[in-house]
C-alpha positions in Angstrom: -0.4 0.2 -0.2 1.5 3.6 -0.7 0.7 6.8 0.9 0.0 8.3 4.3 -3.2 8.0 5.9 -3.7 11.2 7.6 -6.2 11.5 11.0 -7.8 14.7 11.3 -9.4 15.4 14.6 -13.2 13.9 13.7 -10.9 10.5 12.0 -9.5 10.2 15.7 -13.2 10.8 17.1 -14.1 8.0 15.2 -11.6 5.8 16.0 -12.2 6.2 19.5 -15.8 6.3 19.6 -15.0 2.8 17.6 -13.0 1.0 20.0 -15.3 2.2 23.2 -18.4 0.8 22.0 -17.2 -2.1 20.2 -15.7 -5.3 20.5 -14.0 -8.1 18.9 -13.3 -7.3 15.2 -15.2 -4.7 14.4 -13.3 -2.0 15.0 -10.4 -3.2 13.1 -13.3 -3.5 10.3 -14.8 0.5 11.0 -11.5 1.3 11.1 -10.8 -0.1 7.5 -15.2 1.6 6.9 -13.1 5.1 7.6 -10.5 4.2 6.0 -11.2 3.2 2.4 -13.5 6.8 2.9 -10.6 8.5 3.2 -9.0 7.2 0.4 -10.0 9.3 -3.0 -8.7 6.9 -5.2 -12.0 4.5 -3.4 -14.9 4.1 -6.4 -17.7 6.7 -5.3 -20.0 4.0 -4.5 -18.5 1.9 -2.3 -16.7 5.2 -0.1 -20.4 5.5 0.2 -21.3 2.9 1.8 -18.1 3.0 4.1 -20.1 6.4 5.1 -23.2 4.4 5.9 -22.0 1.0 7.8 -20.3 3.9 9.6 -23.0 6.5 10.7 -25.2 3.2 11.2 -22.9 2.6 14.1 -23.1 5.4 15.1 -26.5 5.8 15.2 -27.4 2.5 16.6 -24.6 2.3 18.9 -23.0 5.4 20.3 -26.3 7.9 19.8 -27.2 7.4 23.1 -23.9 8.5 24.8 -23.6 12.1 22.6 -25.0 15.0 21.7 -26.7 15.2 18.6 -24.4 18.1 18.3 -21.9 16.0 17.8 -23.6 13.3 16.4 -24.4 16.2 14.0 -21.1 17.2 13.2 -19.6 13.8 12.6 -22.1 12.9 10.4 -21.2 16.1 8.3 -17.5 15.2 8.3 -18.6 12.2 7.1 -20.7 13.5 4.0 -17.7 15.7 3.4 -14.9 12.5 2.7 -17.9 11.6 0.2 -18.4 14.5 -1.7 -14.5 15.5 -1.3 -15.5 19.2 -0.8 
């Protein structure tokens, strides 16, 4: 694999949530989805699916522990990764 993946504060927050609210291989799977989402060379359809999986995790496992504004910020960040804007 070529290149480096740089993690923003939002990425680090998501990774922390993956590790805190999941077990077994799920944190690694979600981190892999985040890295796929950040890879602008990945097909857009795959990046959208990765975003949906992470958003599903946020709303199904983490929502009660986070404020609505935190969820909004993280989901907006994920959408930004998909669109590249």
